[in-house]
N, C-alpha and C positions, 0 to 999 in steps of 0.2 A: 540186607543191611551191609554196608561196607565195614570192613574191619579197620581199626586204628593203624596208623603207620607204625613202622618199627622204631623202637627207641634205640639210641646208641648203646652198643654193647650187648644187644639181644643176639643170641646165636642164630645162625641162618636157618635152622630148622623151623623157626617160628615164622618164616616166610611162607610156609604152607597155609593154605586157606582151610578154614573150618567148614568145608562143604558137607552137606547132608550125604551119608553114604550111599543113598539110592539115587542121587542126581546123575552120576556118570553112567551107571548101567541103564538108566532110562534114556540117556542121550544115545547110547550104543544101540539100543532097540529101535529107537526112532531112526537112526542112521541106516539100519538094516532094512526097515520098511521103505525109506525113501529110495534106497537102491533098487527095490523091487519095481519101482515105477520109473526107473531110468535116470534119476537125479545124479547118481554116482558118476556117470561119464562126464558130466558138466564140471563137477568139482575136480575130477581126475585130470582133466585138460588144464585147468588153472594151476594145480600143483606141478604138473608135468612141465609146463612152460617155465614156471619159477624155478624148477629144478635145473633146467638148461641155463637160465640167467645167473642163478647162484654160482654154478660151477664157472661160468665165464667171468663173473665179477671176482671170484677168489683167485682165479688164474691171471688176473690183471688185464682182462679184456672188458671193453664196453659191452653192454647187452641191454636190450629193450624187448621185454616180453609183451606179446599181444595175445592173451589167452582166448579172447573172443574169436580170433581167427586161427587159433591153434598154431601160432608161429612165435618164434623168438629170433630177433636179429642180434647178432653179436659180431665183434670184430674179428678179423682173421689172424690178428697177432696181438701179443701182449705189449702193453705200453707202461713206461715207468710212472706216468701220471695216474693211470688207473690203479696200479699196484700200490702207490703211496696213498691214494685216496681211500682205498678199501682198508689198508692197514691203519690209517689214521682214524677211520670210522670205528673199527673194531677196537682199537686202543681206547677211544673215548668211551665206548659201551662198557669195556672191561673196568675202566677207572670208575665210572659213575655207578655201576652195579656193585662194585666192591664197597664204595663209600656208603651206598644206601642198603647194603646187605640184601641184595636180590640175587639168589644163587643161580636161577635159571639163565638170566642174561649173562651173568658172569661165566658160567660154564661154556655157554654157546660162544661167547666172544673168544675164550681161550681156544676152544676147538677151531673156530674160524681162523684164528691167527696161525695155529699149527698147520692147517690145510693150505693157507695162503703161503706160508714159508716153504712148505713142501712143493707147491707149484713153482715158487720163485727159484728154488735151489736144486730140486731133485728131478722135477718132471721135464723131459725134453719137449721142445716146441712141437715136434711131430705127434707127441702123445696127448697134447692139450685137447685137440679136436676130439680124440677118442673119448676122453673123460667128460667133455661137454656133452657129447652125444649120450653117453652112459648115464649122465645125471638126469635125463628126462624121466625115465622109469624110476630111477632111484629117488627122484624128487616126489614122485607119487607115493612112495612108501615113507621116506624119512621126514619130509616137511610136515605132512598132516600128523605124523606120530609126535613130533615136537610140539605141535600146537596143542594136541591132546594132553601132553604132559604139562603144558603151561596151565591147563585147567585147574591143576591142583596147587598153583602157586599164586601168591599175591604179588601184584605188580604196582608200579607208581600210580597214584590216584588220577594222573593225567589220562590214562587209558580207560578209566572207568571199567576195569577188567572184571569187577564183580558182576557187572550186568552184561557186557558184550561177550564174555567168554562163552555164554550159552549158544548163541547162534553161530559164532565163529568155530567153536569146537564141534558143533554138530556138522557143519560143512566139512571140517577136516576129517571127521570120523567117517562120513560117507565116502570120501575119496580113499582114505586108508583101507577101509573094509573091502572096497571093490578091488583094489590092487592086491591086498592080502589074499583074497579069494582066488585070484589067478596064480600068483607067484609062489605062494606057500604050498600049493597043491592040495590045500584043504577046502573042500566045498563048503560054502556058507549058505547054500540054498538059493543063491542068486541065479539069474535067468541066462547066464551064459554070455558069450562074446560073439559079436557079429562077424561073419565072413562073407564078403561080397554083398550082394543085394538081397538074396533070398534065403540064406541058411545061417545056422548058428551052431556052435559046438557048446552044448550046455554041460557044465560040470566035467569037462575034459580039458583041463588047463594045458597039460603037456602036448597034446595034439594042436591046440590053438597056438602055443609058443612055437612049435615047429613050422606052422603056417606063417606066422609073423616073420620068422628068421629067414624063410626061403621064398617068400612071395614079394617080388618088386611091386611097389604100388599098394602094399597091404595097409592095414589100419594104422600101423606104427612103423614108419621107415627106420627108426632108431635101431630096432632089433636086426633088421636086414643089413644095415650098414655096418654094425658091430661085427656080424658074422662074415659078410662078404668083403668088407673093406679093411677090417682090422684083425681078422683071423680068429675071432671067438667062435666057439662051438655052441650049439644049442644047449648042451648039457651044462657048459660053463655059465651061460646066461641064467639058466634056471637055478643052478646051485647058488650063484652069486646073489641074485635078487631074493631067492628064498631065504638066504642067511640075513639079509636085511629085514625081511619080514619077521623072523625069529627075534632078532635083536630089538626091533621096534616094539614087538608085542611084550617083550620082557620090560622094556622101558615104561610102557603104559601100565603094566601090572604093578611094577614097583612104585610108580607115582601114585597109583590108587591105594596100594597097601600103606605107604607113608601117610596119605591123607587120612586113612582110618586110624592109624596110630596117633596122629596129631589130634583127631577128634576125641580120642579116648583120654587124652592127657587132662 
């Protein structure tokens, strides 16, 4: 049953959904099981490509992700039009979410505006390519974690979020879990990662990352390009993406904890 809309003056904590406490753990278990049969790689590709696209949009470039082909096309340079378009969109989301007291979209729009401003005034043109490449794997970790956090929030009835959040968050959890299992260094009992046509490194993420970073034509060219074109080390890659895993895991746990507090009120 959907919950009533927020009344003017209600504090934003009441935008939390009164979800049954067992609902999210059940989704996590289901995501783990789907990963065992290989669904994770499909969802991972989708979030990976949208990670590239999101970084390009925030940097003022046009971008067109095609997840089914594991490709994202984006402009070679920033444009004033795209920068203004993105800023206008984020400003609109910020205003509407503040008026309707939806804290999730409000916080995201604020963060998006800060990142867009950072790209516009602090990031050199030569570094934009690097961050767009970096955002592929980062997108596999950050974007699905944000979707999981939105599981605990009520959104405008236009999205029918009380219903659609279950399949959407299940897909996000599948992707996040697979990336977390690799970059955190914590084995979740998944089946490993493919190398070439005939072999796999199961539960040995550091060795797999070494292979990614030093094998032209490997499963993910982003890691290879960051190391060989932009001077990253394999250890820097691992530590950086592992930090994102820790932060996003804390985000999800905090969201779940707040939902339990709301249900007890």
